[in-house]
DSSP file (Angstrom, degrees, kcal/mol; ACC not computed):
  #  RESIDUE AA STRUCTURE BP1 BP2  ACC     N-H-->O    O-->H-N    N-H-->O    O-->H-N    TCO  KAPPA ALPHA  PHI   PSI    X-CA   Y-CA   Z-CA
    1    1 A M              0   0    0      0, 0.0   138,-0.3     0, 0.0     2,-0.1   0.000 360.0 360.0 360.0 138.0  140.9  125.7  183.3
    2    2 A G        -     0   0    0    136,-0.1     2,-0.5     1,-0.0   138,-0.2  -0.396 360.0 -97.7-100.6-179.7  141.5  129.4  183.2
    3    3 A Y  B     -a  140   0A   0    136,-3.5   138,-2.6    -2,-0.1   139,-0.8  -0.835  28.2-149.4-103.3 132.2  142.6  132.0  185.7
    4    4 A R        -     0   0    0     -2,-0.5     3,-0.2   136,-0.2   139,-0.1  -0.881  11.2-162.7-103.4 130.5  140.1  134.2  187.5
    5    5 A L  S    S+     0   0    0     -2,-0.5     2,-0.5     1,-0.3    -1,-0.1   0.845  90.0  33.0 -68.2 -36.9  141.0  137.7  188.7
    6    6 A V  S    S-     0   0    0    117,-0.1    -1,-0.3     8,-0.0     5,-0.1  -0.988  86.9-130.9-127.0 120.5  138.0  137.6  191.0
    7    7 A S    >>  -     0   0    0     -2,-0.5     3,-1.3    -3,-0.2     4,-0.7  -0.341  26.4-113.7 -65.0 149.2  136.8  134.5  192.7
    8    8 A F  T 34 S+     0   0    0      1,-0.3     3,-0.5     2,-0.2     4,-0.4   0.838 118.8  52.3 -55.9 -32.3  133.0  133.7  192.4
    9    9 A D  T 34 S+     0   0    0      1,-0.2    -1,-0.3     2,-0.1     3,-0.2   0.698 109.4  50.3 -78.5 -14.3  132.7  134.2  196.3
   10   10 A R  T X4 S+     0   0    0     -3,-1.3     3,-1.2     1,-0.1     4,-0.3   0.452  85.0  87.1 -93.4  -6.3  134.4  137.6  196.1
   11   11 A M  G >< S+     0   0    0     -4,-0.7     3,-1.9    -3,-0.5    -1,-0.1   0.888  80.7  61.8 -63.4 -37.6  132.2  138.9  193.3
   12   12 A K  G 3  S+     0   0    0     -4,-0.4    -1,-0.3     1,-0.3    -2,-0.1   0.741  99.1  58.9 -62.7 -22.3  129.7  140.2  195.9
   13   13 A D  G <  S+     0   0    0     -3,-1.2    -1,-0.3    -4,-0.1    -2,-0.2   0.494  78.6 115.6 -84.0  -2.6  132.4  142.5  197.3
   14   14 A L    <   -     0   0    0     -3,-1.9     4,-0.1    -4,-0.3    -3,-0.0  -0.436  49.6-164.7 -68.7 139.1  133.0  144.2  194.0
   15   15 A T        +     0   0    0     -2,-0.1    -1,-0.1     2,-0.1    -3,-0.0   0.274  68.0  76.2-104.7   9.0  132.1  148.0  194.1
   16   16 A I  S    S-     0   0    0      1,-0.1   104,-0.2   102,-0.0     2,-0.1  -0.784  97.4 -83.3-113.3 159.3  132.0  148.3  190.2
   17   17 A P        -     0   0    0      0, 0.0   104,-3.0     0, 0.0     2,-0.5  -0.361  37.7-135.3 -69.7 144.8  129.3  147.1  188.0
   18   18 A I  E     -b  121   0B   0    102,-0.2     2,-0.5    -4,-0.1   104,-0.2  -0.850  17.4-150.0 -96.7 123.9  129.3  143.4  186.9
   19   19 A I  E     -b  122   0B   0    102,-3.7   104,-1.3    -2,-0.5   105,-0.4  -0.849   7.7-143.8-100.3 130.5  128.6  142.9  183.2
   20   20 A S  E     -E  109   0C   0     89,-0.7    89,-2.6    -2,-0.5     2,-0.3  -0.524  10.6-157.7 -84.6 154.0  127.0  139.7  182.0
   21   21 A S  E     -E  108   0C   0     87,-0.2     2,-0.3    -2,-0.2    87,-0.2  -0.948   7.7-171.7-131.5 161.8  127.7  137.9  178.8
   22   22 A T  E     -E  107   0C   0     85,-2.2    85,-2.4    -2,-0.3   104,-0.0  -0.951  26.8-160.7-146.1 159.3  125.7  135.5  176.8
   23   23 A Y        +     0   0    0     -2,-0.3     2,-0.5    83,-0.2    82,-0.2   0.055  68.4  98.7-125.6  15.7  126.1  133.2  173.9
   24   24 A S     >  -     0   0    0      1,-0.1     4,-2.1    83,-0.1     5,-0.2  -0.925  61.2-151.9-114.8 127.5  122.3  132.9  173.2
   25   25 A K  H  > S+     0   0    0     -2,-0.5     4,-2.4     1,-0.2    -1,-0.1   0.844 101.1  56.2 -63.1 -33.0  120.5  134.9  170.6
   26   26 A E  H  > S+     0   0    0      2,-0.2     4,-2.4     1,-0.2    -1,-0.2   0.912 108.2  46.9 -65.7 -43.7  117.3  134.7  172.6
   27   27 A E  H  > S+     0   0    0      2,-0.2     4,-2.4     1,-0.2    -2,-0.2   0.885 112.4  50.5 -68.2 -37.1  119.1  136.3  175.7
   28   28 A I  H  X S+     0   0    0     -4,-2.1     4,-2.1     2,-0.2    -2,-0.2   0.942 110.5  49.3 -64.8 -45.6  120.6  139.0  173.5
   29   29 A Q  H  X S+     0   0    0     -4,-2.4     4,-2.2     1,-0.2    -2,-0.2   0.914 112.0  48.3 -56.6 -46.0  117.1  139.7  172.1
   30   30 A K  H  X S+     0   0    0     -4,-2.4     4,-2.0     1,-0.2    -1,-0.2   0.888 109.5  53.4 -64.0 -40.5  115.6  139.9  175.6
   31   31 A A  H  <>S+     0   0    0     -4,-2.4     5,-2.6     1,-0.2    -1,-0.2   0.884 107.3  51.3 -63.4 -37.9  118.4  142.2  176.7
   32   32 A L  H ><5S+     0   0    0     -4,-2.1     3,-1.2     1,-0.2    -1,-0.2   0.889 109.6  48.6 -61.4 -42.4  117.7  144.5  173.9
   33   33 A Y  H 3<5S+     0   0    0     -4,-2.2    -1,-0.2     1,-0.3    -2,-0.2   0.860 107.1  57.8 -66.8 -31.0  114.0  144.7  174.7
   34   34 A D  T 3<5S-     0   0    0     -4,-2.0    -1,-0.3    -5,-0.2    -2,-0.2   0.466 124.4-104.3 -74.4  -5.0  115.1  145.4  178.3
   35   35 A G  T < 5S+     0   0    0     -3,-1.2    -3,-0.2     1,-0.3     2,-0.1   0.539  71.8 143.5  96.0   3.3  117.0  148.5  177.2
   36   36 A C      < -     0   0    0     -5,-2.6    -1,-0.3    -6,-0.2     2,-0.3  -0.483  47.9-127.2 -78.7 148.1  120.6  147.1  177.4
   37   37 A R  E     -F  110   0C   0     73,-2.8    73,-3.1    -2,-0.1     2,-0.5  -0.663  25.4-136.6 -85.1 150.8  123.3  147.9  174.9
   38   38 A I  E     -F  109   0C   0     -2,-0.3     2,-0.6    71,-0.2    71,-0.2  -0.936  14.3-163.1-118.6 134.1  125.1  145.0  173.3
   39   39 A V  E     -F  108   0C   0     69,-2.0    69,-2.4    -2,-0.5     2,-0.2  -0.948  23.4-150.5-112.3 105.5  128.7  144.6  172.6
   40   40 A F  E     -F  107   0C   0     -2,-0.6     2,-0.4    67,-0.2    67,-0.2  -0.552  16.3-177.9 -79.8 134.8  129.0  141.8  170.0
   41   41 A R  E     -F  106   0C   0     65,-2.7    65,-2.7    -2,-0.2     2,-0.3  -0.994  23.0-134.9-132.2 133.0  132.1  139.5  169.9
   42   42 A A  E     -F  105   0C   0     -2,-0.4     2,-0.7    63,-0.2    63,-0.3  -0.650  29.5-119.9 -74.5 138.7  132.9  136.6  167.6
   43   43 A V        +     0   0    0     61,-2.0     2,-0.4    -2,-0.3    84,-0.1  -0.771  47.7 166.3 -81.5 109.2  134.2  133.5  169.4
   44   44 A E        -     0   0    0     -2,-0.7    84,-0.5     0, 0.0     2,-0.2  -0.967  36.0-117.9-129.7 142.8  137.7  133.0  168.0
   45   45 A K        -     0   0    0     -2,-0.4     2,-0.5    82,-0.1    82,-0.0  -0.539  21.0-134.3 -79.0 146.8  140.5  130.9  169.2
   46   46 A N    >   -     0   0    0     -2,-0.2     3,-1.8     1,-0.1     4,-0.2  -0.916   6.8-148.7-103.4 119.9  143.9  132.6  170.3
   47   47 A C  G >  S+     0   0    0     -2,-0.5     3,-1.2     1,-0.3    -1,-0.1   0.722  94.4  70.1 -63.9 -20.5  146.8  130.7  168.8
   48   48 A E  G 3  S+     0   0    0      1,-0.2    -1,-0.3     3,-0.0    89,-0.2   0.736  94.5  56.5 -68.6 -18.5  148.8  131.7  171.9
   49   49 A L  G <  S+     0   0    0     -3,-1.8    48,-1.5    79,-0.1    -1,-0.2   0.506  87.2 100.7 -87.7  -5.7  146.6  129.3  173.9
   50   50 A E  E <   -G   96   0D   0     -3,-1.2     2,-0.3    -4,-0.2    46,-0.2  -0.567  51.0-176.0 -81.4 146.6  147.5  126.3  171.7
   51   51 A Q  E     -G   95   0D   0     44,-1.8    44,-2.9    -2,-0.2     2,-0.4  -0.996  27.7-122.6-145.8 135.0  150.0  123.8  172.8
   52   52 A T  E     -G   94   0D   0     -2,-0.3     2,-0.3    42,-0.2    42,-0.2  -0.656  35.7-168.7 -78.9 130.9  151.6  120.8  171.1
   53   53 A M  E     -G   93   0D   0     40,-3.4    40,-2.0    -2,-0.4     2,-0.4  -0.830   7.8-146.2-115.8 154.7  150.9  117.7  173.3
   54   54 A F  E     -GH  92  67D   0     13,-3.0    13,-2.1    -2,-0.3     2,-0.6  -0.957   5.5-150.1-122.1 142.7  152.4  114.2  173.1
   55   55 A L  E     -GH  91  66D   0     36,-2.8    35,-3.7    -2,-0.4    36,-1.3  -0.959  24.3-176.4-109.7 117.5  151.0  110.8  173.8
   56   56 A F  E     -GH  89  65D   0      9,-2.8     9,-2.2    -2,-0.6     2,-0.5  -0.838  14.0-154.8-115.5 150.3  153.7  108.4  174.9
   57   57 A Q  E     -GH  88  64D   0     31,-2.5    31,-2.9    -2,-0.3     2,-0.2  -0.982  21.9-123.9-124.4 127.0  153.4  104.7  175.7
   58   58 A N  E  >  -G   87   0D   0      5,-3.1     4,-1.4    -2,-0.5    29,-0.2  -0.489  17.6-138.4 -65.8 129.8  155.9  102.9  178.1
   59   59 A K  T  4 S+     0   0    0     27,-3.1    -1,-0.1    -2,-0.2    28,-0.1   0.844  96.5  31.9 -65.6 -31.5  157.5  100.0  176.3
   60   60 A E  T  4 S+     0   0    0     26,-0.4    -1,-0.2     1,-0.1    27,-0.1   0.915 129.1  29.4 -88.8 -50.4  157.3   97.7  179.3
   61   61 A S  T  4 S-     0   0    0      2,-0.1    -2,-0.2     1,-0.0     3,-0.1   0.603  90.3-135.0 -87.5 -15.4  154.2   98.6  181.3
   62   62 A L     <  +     0   0    0     -4,-1.4    -3,-0.1     1,-0.2    25,-0.0   0.446  47.7 160.0  65.5   6.0  152.3   99.9  178.3
   63   63 A E        -     0   0    0     -6,-0.1    -5,-3.1     1,-0.1     2,-0.3  -0.292  30.7-142.8 -55.6 134.2  151.2  102.9  180.4
   64   64 A L  E     -H   57   0D   0     -7,-0.2     2,-0.3    -3,-0.1    -7,-0.2  -0.794  19.0-178.9 -98.6 144.9  150.0  106.0  178.4
   65   65 A V  E     -H   56   0D   0     -9,-2.2    -9,-2.8    -2,-0.3     2,-0.5  -0.993  21.3-145.2-141.8 142.2  150.8  109.5  179.4
   66   66 A E  E     +H   55   0D   0     -2,-0.3     2,-0.3   -11,-0.2   -11,-0.2  -0.928  40.0 154.6-102.1 128.9  149.7  112.8  177.8
   67   67 A T  E     -H   54   0D   0    -13,-2.1   -13,-3.0    -2,-0.5     3,-0.1  -0.963  54.7-113.9-155.3 159.7  152.6  115.4  178.2
   68   68 A T  S    S-     0   0    0     -2,-0.3     2,-0.3   -15,-0.2   -16,-0.1   0.536  87.6 -36.1 -78.3  -5.8  154.1  118.5  176.8
   69   69 A G  S    S-     0   0    0    -15,-0.1    -1,-0.2     1,-0.1   -15,-0.1  -0.968  74.3 -68.7 168.4-179.8  157.4  116.8  175.7
   70   70 A R  S    S+     0   0    0     -2,-0.3    12,-2.7     1,-0.2     2,-0.5   0.826 122.8  35.6 -70.4 -29.7  160.0  114.2  176.6
   71   71 A E  E    S-I   81   0E   0     10,-0.2     2,-0.4    11,-0.1    10,-0.2  -0.989  74.1-172.7-124.8 137.1  161.2  116.3  179.6
   72   72 A V  E     -I   80   0E   0      8,-2.8     8,-2.8    -2,-0.5     2,-0.3  -0.982  18.0-136.4-134.2 122.0  158.7  118.3  181.7
   73   73 A F  E     +I   79   0E   0     -2,-0.4     6,-0.2     6,-0.2     2,-0.2  -0.593  29.9 177.8 -81.2 130.4  159.6  120.7  184.4
   74   74 A Q    >   -     0   0    0      4,-3.3     3,-0.8    -2,-0.3     4,-0.2  -0.564  37.4 -51.5-122.4-174.5  157.4  120.4  187.6
   75   75 A Q  G >  S+     0   0    0      1,-0.2     3,-1.4    -2,-0.2    -1,-0.2  -0.205 116.9  18.5 -62.4 150.6  157.2  122.0  191.0
   76   76 A Y  G 3  S-     0   0    0      1,-0.3    -1,-0.2    90,-0.2    -3,-0.0   0.788 132.1 -63.4  61.8  30.7  160.3  122.3  193.2
   77   77 A G  G <  S+     0   0    0     -3,-0.8    -1,-0.3     1,-0.2     2,-0.3   0.603  90.2 154.4  72.7   8.4  162.7  121.7  190.3
   78   78 A R    <   -     0   0    0     -3,-1.4    -4,-3.3    -4,-0.2     2,-0.4  -0.518  27.5-158.5 -69.2 131.2  161.4  118.3  189.7
   79   79 A I  E     -I   73   0E   0     -2,-0.3     2,-0.5    -6,-0.2    -6,-0.2  -0.968   5.3-155.7-119.4 130.2  161.9  117.0  186.1
   80   80 A L  E     -I   72   0E   0     -8,-2.8    -8,-2.8    -2,-0.4     2,-0.4  -0.865  17.7-163.7 -96.7 136.1  159.8  114.2  184.5
   81   81 A S  E     -I   71   0E   0     -2,-0.5   -10,-0.2   -10,-0.2   -11,-0.1  -0.965  20.8-173.6-125.8 139.0  161.6  112.5  181.7
   82   82 A Y        -     0   0    0    -12,-2.7   -11,-0.1    -2,-0.4     5,-0.1  -0.682  22.0-164.4-125.6  76.8  160.3  110.2  178.9
   83   83 A P    >>  -     0   0    0      0, 0.0     4,-2.6     0, 0.0     3,-1.7  -0.188  28.1-121.5 -64.6 150.8  163.3  109.0  177.1
   84   84 A E  T 34 S+     0   0    0      1,-0.3     5,-0.0     2,-0.2   -14,-0.0   0.799 110.7  65.4 -63.5 -24.6  163.0  107.4  173.7
   85   85 A S  T 34 S+     0   0    0      1,-0.2    -1,-0.3     3,-0.0     3,-0.1   0.690 118.3  24.4 -70.2 -15.4  164.6  104.2  175.1
   86   86 A E  T <4 S+     0   0    0     -3,-1.7   -27,-3.1     1,-0.2     2,-0.4   0.607 119.9  52.4-114.5 -24.5  161.6  103.7  177.4
   87   87 A W  E  <  -G   58   0D   0     -4,-2.6     2,-0.4   -29,-0.2   -29,-0.2  -0.952  62.1-149.5-126.8 133.3  158.7  105.5  175.8
   88   88 A I  E     -G   57   0D   0    -31,-2.9   -31,-2.5    -2,-0.4     2,-0.6  -0.841  23.2-124.1 -98.6 132.7  157.3  105.3  172.3
   89   89 A E  E     -G   56   0D   0     -2,-0.4   -33,-0.2   -33,-0.2     3,-0.1  -0.702  27.4-179.2 -78.9 117.1  155.6  108.4  170.8
   90   90 A I  E     -     0   0D   0    -35,-3.7     2,-0.3    -2,-0.6    -1,-0.2   0.838  59.4 -42.6 -84.5 -37.7  152.1  107.3  169.9
   91   91 A G  E     -G   55   0D   0    -36,-1.3   -36,-2.8     2,-0.0     2,-0.3  -0.983  46.9-116.1-178.6 170.0  151.1  110.6  168.5
   92   92 A R  E     +G   54   0D   0     -2,-0.3     2,-0.3   -38,-0.2   -38,-0.2  -0.888  32.3 169.6-118.3 149.0  151.0  114.4  168.7
   93   93 A F  E     -G   53   0D   0    -40,-2.0   -40,-3.4    -2,-0.3     2,-0.5  -0.970  32.9-108.6-152.1 168.5  148.0  116.6  169.1
   94   94 A K  E     -G   52   0D   0     -2,-0.3     2,-0.3   -42,-0.2   -42,-0.2  -0.889  28.7-168.7-103.5 130.0  147.0  120.2  169.9
   95   95 A S  E     -G   51   0D   0    -44,-2.9   -44,-1.8    -2,-0.5     2,-0.4  -0.728  13.9-137.8-105.8 163.8  145.4  121.2  173.2
   96   96 A Y  E     -G   50   0D   0     -2,-0.3   -46,-0.2   -46,-0.2     4,-0.1  -0.966  11.6-132.2-128.2 141.9  143.9  124.4  174.0
   97   97 A G  S    S+     0   0    0    -48,-1.5    42,-1.0    -2,-0.4     2,-0.3   0.151  88.9  45.2 -86.1  19.5  144.3  126.4  177.2
   98   98 A R  S    S-     0   0    0    -49,-0.1     2,-0.1    40,-0.1     3,-0.0  -0.949  95.8 -94.3-160.4 140.9  140.6  127.1  177.6
   99   99 A K        -     0   0    0     -2,-0.3     2,-0.2     1,-0.1    -2,-0.1  -0.357  50.2-120.9 -57.2 124.5  137.4  125.1  177.3
  100  100 A L        -     0   0    0     -2,-0.1     2,-0.2    -4,-0.1    -1,-0.1  -0.491  24.7-129.7 -71.6 137.2  136.2  125.5  173.7
  101  101 A R        -     0   0    0     -2,-0.2    -1,-0.1     2,-0.1    -3,-0.0  -0.530   5.2-141.9 -88.2 149.4  132.7  127.0  173.3
  102  102 A D  S    S+     0   0    0     -2,-0.2     2,-0.2     2,-0.0    -1,-0.1   0.647  78.9  87.4 -84.5 -14.3  129.9  125.6  171.2
  103  103 A A        -     0   0    0      1,-0.1    -2,-0.1   -61,-0.0     3,-0.1  -0.507  66.0-149.9 -89.6 155.2  128.8  129.1  170.2
  104  104 A Y  S    S+     0   0    0     -2,-0.2   -61,-2.0   -81,-0.2     2,-0.3   0.520  82.0  12.4 -94.1 -12.0  130.2  131.2  167.2
  105  105 A Y  E     - F   0  42C   0    -63,-0.3     2,-0.3   -82,-0.2   -63,-0.2  -0.974  59.4-170.3-155.7 168.1  129.5  134.6  169.0
  106  106 A G  E     - F   0  41C   0    -65,-2.7   -65,-2.7    -2,-0.3     2,-0.3  -0.890  11.5-142.6-149.3 178.5  128.7  136.0  172.3
  107  107 A A  E     -EF  22  40C   0    -85,-2.4   -85,-2.2    -2,-0.3     2,-0.4  -0.997  11.7-134.5-149.4 143.4  127.7  139.5  173.6
  108  108 A Y  E     -EF  21  39C   0    -69,-2.4   -69,-2.0    -2,-0.3     2,-0.8  -0.805  25.9-138.2 -91.7 140.8  128.3  141.5  176.6
  109  109 A L  E     -EF  20  38C   0    -89,-2.6   -89,-0.7    -2,-0.4   -71,-0.2  -0.881  17.3-164.8-110.0 112.5  125.0  143.0  178.0
  110  110 A I  E     - F   0  37C   0    -73,-3.1   -73,-2.8    -2,-0.8   -91,-0.1  -0.813  16.9-132.2 -98.9 111.0  125.5  146.6  179.0
  111  111 A P    >   -     0   0    0      0, 0.0     3,-1.8     0, 0.0   -75,-0.1  -0.299  20.2-121.4 -58.8 147.0  122.8  148.1  181.2
  112  112 A S  T 3  S+     0   0    0      1,-0.3   -76,-0.1   -77,-0.0   -77,-0.0   0.684 109.3  67.7 -68.1 -14.9  121.6  151.6  180.0
  113  113 A T  T 3  S+     0   0    0      2,-0.1     2,-0.4     0, 0.0    -1,-0.3   0.568  74.0 103.9 -79.5  -6.8  122.6  153.0  183.4
  114  114 A I    <   -     0   0    0     -3,-1.8     2,-0.2     1,-0.0     3,-0.1  -0.607  65.4-147.7 -76.9 125.2  126.4  152.4  182.8
  115  115 A E    >   -     0   0    0     -2,-0.4     3,-1.7     1,-0.1    32,-0.2  -0.540  26.2 -83.7 -93.6 162.3  127.9  155.7  181.9
  116  116 A V  T 3  S+     0   0    0      1,-0.3    32,-0.2    -2,-0.2    -1,-0.1  -0.343 114.9  25.7 -55.0 135.8  130.9  156.4  179.5
  117  117 A G  T 3  S+     0   0    0     30,-3.5     2,-0.3     1,-0.3    -1,-0.3   0.477  86.0 144.3  86.3   3.7  134.2  155.9  181.2
  118  118 A T    <   -     0   0    0     -3,-1.7    29,-2.2    29,-0.4     2,-0.4  -0.581  47.6-132.4 -75.9 131.4  133.0  153.5  183.8
  119  119 A K  E     - C   0 146B   0     -2,-0.3     2,-0.3    27,-0.2    27,-0.2  -0.701  33.6-176.1 -83.0 138.0  135.2  150.6  184.9
  120  120 A V  E     - C   0 145B   0     25,-3.4    25,-2.1    -2,-0.4     2,-0.5  -0.911  26.4-122.8-134.7 159.1  133.3  147.3  184.8
  121  121 A Y  E     -bC  18 144B   0   -104,-3.0  -102,-3.7    -2,-0.3     2,-0.8  -0.906  15.3-155.4-107.1 124.7  133.9  143.7  185.7
  122  122 A L  E     -bC  19 143B   0     21,-3.9    21,-1.8    -2,-0.5     3,-0.3  -0.857   8.4-172.1-103.0 105.7  133.4  141.1  183.0
  123  123 A S  S    S+     0   0    0   -104,-1.3     2,-0.3    -2,-0.8    -1,-0.1   0.718  79.5  33.8 -70.8 -20.6  132.5  137.8  184.9
  124  124 A D  S    S-     0   0    0   -105,-0.4     2,-0.4    19,-0.1    -1,-0.3  -0.838  83.2-148.9-138.1  94.6  132.7  135.7  181.8
  125  125 A L        -     0   0    0     16,-2.9     4,-0.1    -2,-0.3  -104,-0.0  -0.506   7.1-165.0 -71.2 122.0  135.2  136.8  179.3
  126  126 A I        +     0   0    0     -2,-0.4    -1,-0.2     2,-0.1     2,-0.1   0.924  67.8  76.4 -67.6 -48.4  134.2  136.1  175.7
  127  127 A E  S    S-     0   0    0      1,-0.1     2,-1.1   -84,-0.1    13,-0.1  -0.351  86.3-120.5 -69.7 145.3  137.6  136.7  174.3
  128  128 A D        +     0   0    0    -84,-0.5     2,-0.3    -2,-0.1   -79,-0.1  -0.728  45.0 170.7 -86.7  98.5  140.3  134.2  174.6
  129  129 A V        -     0   0    0     -2,-1.1    11,-2.6    11,-0.5     2,-0.6  -0.862  36.8-121.3-115.0 142.2  143.1  136.2  176.4
  130  130 A V  E     -J  139   0F   0     -2,-0.3     9,-0.3     9,-0.2     3,-0.1  -0.732  26.8-177.6 -81.4 120.7  146.3  134.9  177.9
  131  131 A A  E     -     0   0F   0      7,-3.4     2,-0.3    -2,-0.6    31,-0.2   0.914  61.9 -27.5 -81.8 -50.2  146.3  135.7  181.6
  132  132 A T  E     -J  138   0F   0      6,-1.3     6,-3.3     4,-0.1     2,-0.5  -0.952  52.4-117.0-157.6 172.0  149.7  134.3  182.5
  133  133 A D  E     +J  137   0F   0     -2,-0.3     2,-0.4     4,-0.2     4,-0.3  -0.908  42.1 150.0-124.4 106.4  152.3  131.8  181.5
  134  134 A F  S    S-     0   0    0      2,-2.4    -2,-0.0    -2,-0.5    31,-0.0  -0.872  87.0 -28.4-138.5  96.3  153.0  129.3  184.3
  135  135 A W  S    S-     0   0    0     -2,-0.4     2,-0.2   -61,-0.0    -2,-0.0   0.831 141.9  -4.9  61.2  33.1  154.1  125.9  182.8
  136  136 A G  S    S-     0   0    0      2,-0.0    -2,-2.4   -85,-0.0     2,-0.2  -0.485 105.9 -58.4 125.2 154.3  152.1  126.8  179.8
  137  137 A K  E     -J  133   0F   0     -4,-0.3     2,-0.5   -89,-0.2    -4,-0.2  -0.470  48.6-155.4 -70.7 134.1  149.8  129.6  178.8
  138  138 A I  E     -J  132   0F   0     -6,-3.3    -7,-3.4    -2,-0.2    -6,-1.3  -0.948  11.4-133.6-117.9 129.7  146.7  130.1  181.0
  139  139 A A  E     -J  130   0F   0    -42,-1.0  -136,-3.5    -2,-0.5     2,-0.4  -0.423  17.4-118.4 -76.8 151.2  143.6  131.7  179.8
  140  140 A A  B     -a    3   0A   0    -11,-2.6   -11,-0.5  -138,-0.2  -136,-0.2  -0.754  19.3-170.0 -88.8 137.7  141.7  134.5  181.6
  141  141 A D  S    S+     0   0    0   -138,-2.6   -16,-2.9    -2,-0.4     2,-0.2   0.709  72.8  13.4 -91.1 -26.1  138.1  133.6  182.6
  142  142 A D        +     0   0    0   -139,-0.8     2,-0.3   -18,-0.2   -19,-0.2  -0.798  67.0 169.4-141.8 179.4  137.2  137.1  183.6
  143  143 A G  E     -C  122   0B   0    -21,-1.8   -21,-3.9    -2,-0.2     2,-0.3  -0.987  30.2 -98.7-178.2 170.0  138.5  140.7  183.4
  144  144 A F  E     +C  121   0B   0     11,-0.4    11,-2.8    -2,-0.3     2,-0.3  -0.820  36.8 170.7-103.7 152.1  138.1  144.4  183.9
  145  145 A A  E     -CD 120 154B   0    -25,-2.1   -25,-3.4    -2,-0.3     2,-0.4  -0.958  30.6-121.8-148.3 166.0  137.2  147.0  181.1
  146  146 A I  E     -CD 119 153B   0      7,-1.9     7,-2.8    -2,-0.3     2,-0.6  -0.946  24.3-133.0-111.3 131.4  136.2  150.5  180.6
  147  147 A W  E     - D   0 152B   0    -29,-2.2   -30,-3.5    -2,-0.4   -29,-0.4  -0.753  21.7-177.0 -79.3 122.5  133.0  151.3  178.8
  148  148 A D        -     0   0    0      3,-2.5   -32,-0.1    -2,-0.6    -1,-0.1   0.199  55.8 -96.7-105.2  14.6  133.7  154.0  176.1
  149  149 A G  S    S+     0   0    0      2,-0.3     3,-0.1   -34,-0.1   -33,-0.1   0.159 118.7  37.5  93.3 -23.0  130.1  154.3  174.9
  150  150 A E  S    S+     0   0    0      1,-0.4     2,-0.3  -113,-0.0    -1,-0.1   0.513 121.9  12.0-130.1 -18.8  130.5  151.9  172.0
  151  151 A D        -     0   0    0   -112,-0.1    -3,-2.5    -5,-0.1     2,-0.6  -0.939  69.8-109.3-152.1 168.1  132.8  149.1  173.2
  152  152 A L  E     -D  147   0B   0     -2,-0.3     2,-0.8    -5,-0.2    -5,-0.2  -0.944  28.3-148.3-108.5 125.2  134.4  147.7  176.2
  153  153 A V  E     -D  146   0B   0     -7,-2.8    -7,-1.9    -2,-0.6     2,-0.1  -0.831  19.4-131.6 -94.4 109.4  138.2  148.2  176.4
  154  154 A L  E     -D  145   0B   0     -2,-0.8     2,-1.2    -9,-0.2    -9,-0.3  -0.391   8.0-133.4 -66.3 132.3  139.8  145.3  178.1
  155  155 A D    >   +     0   0    0    -11,-2.8     3,-1.0     1,-0.2   -11,-0.4  -0.741  28.6 175.5 -90.1  91.4  142.3  146.3  180.9
  156  156 A T  T >>  +     0   0    0     -2,-1.2     3,-1.2     1,-0.2     4,-0.8   0.725  67.3  75.3 -74.8 -23.3  145.1  143.9  180.0
  157  157 A E  H 3> S+     0   0    0      1,-0.3     4,-0.6     2,-0.2     3,-0.4   0.760  81.8  71.6 -60.4 -23.4  147.4  145.4  182.7
  158  158 A A  H X4 S+     0   0    0     -3,-1.0     3,-0.9     1,-0.2    -1,-0.3   0.876  96.4  50.1 -61.8 -35.2  145.4  143.5  185.3
  159  159 A Y  H X4 S+     0   0    0     -3,-1.2     3,-1.3    -4,-0.3    -1,-0.2   0.749  98.4  65.8 -75.6 -22.2  146.9  140.3  184.0
  160  160 A E  H 3< S+     0   0    0     -4,-0.8    -1,-0.2    -3,-0.4    -2,-0.2   0.668  95.4  59.6 -72.1 -13.0  150.5  141.6  184.2
  161  161 A Q  T << S+     0   0    0     -3,-0.9    -1,-0.2    -4,-0.6     2,-0.2   0.469  79.0 117.1 -91.3  -1.8  150.1  141.8  188.0
  162  162 A I    <   -     0   0    0     -3,-1.3     2,-0.5   -31,-0.2    -3,-0.0  -0.478  40.3-177.6 -71.4 129.4  149.4  138.0  188.3
  163  163 A V        -     0   0    0     -2,-0.2     2,-0.5   -31,-0.1    -2,-0.0  -0.960   3.7-172.1-127.8 117.6  152.0  136.0  190.3
  164  164 A L        -     0   0    0     -2,-0.5     2,-0.5     2,-0.0    -2,-0.0  -0.900   5.1-163.0-110.3 135.1  151.6  132.3  190.6
  165  165 A I              0   0    0     -2,-0.5    -2,-0.0     1,-0.1   -31,-0.0  -0.962 360.0 360.0-119.3 129.8  153.9  130.5  193.0
  166  166 A G              0   0    0     -2,-0.5   -90,-0.2   -92,-0.1    -1,-0.1   0.338 360.0 360.0-170.0 360.0  154.4  126.7  192.8
């Protein structure tokens, strides 16, 4: 699950244009017929959002756990420990900090009324961007950008202001 700069219930309060995205050729075609400009993006994984995970089995109870390592830091200074004397490593795998998409590409649909230099809100970020690092990398689900007439320039500074407490 990713991080949202603007929650769904607060989107109605935005005073800047909201830009839609799609992963459908048919929706892109319809938007072109409707006069929208298209900003194409290939869907690519961001290696910063990959994390090695472990599957451990307890020697006595046979319980299985998926975890980031033998020692895991949690809230309030709590540490979970999976020592080799009690836990067998069954295997390692890569997890990804965002739900993987089935599509190979997506597009932002820019209405013809958006002027160059306009700040816009991207409600569904196509790119896999790291929003913050809080016990692991967290992907951004949305973002702000400036329309430069050809492309959307993502405002990455918005993510630098994120403070998570836990």
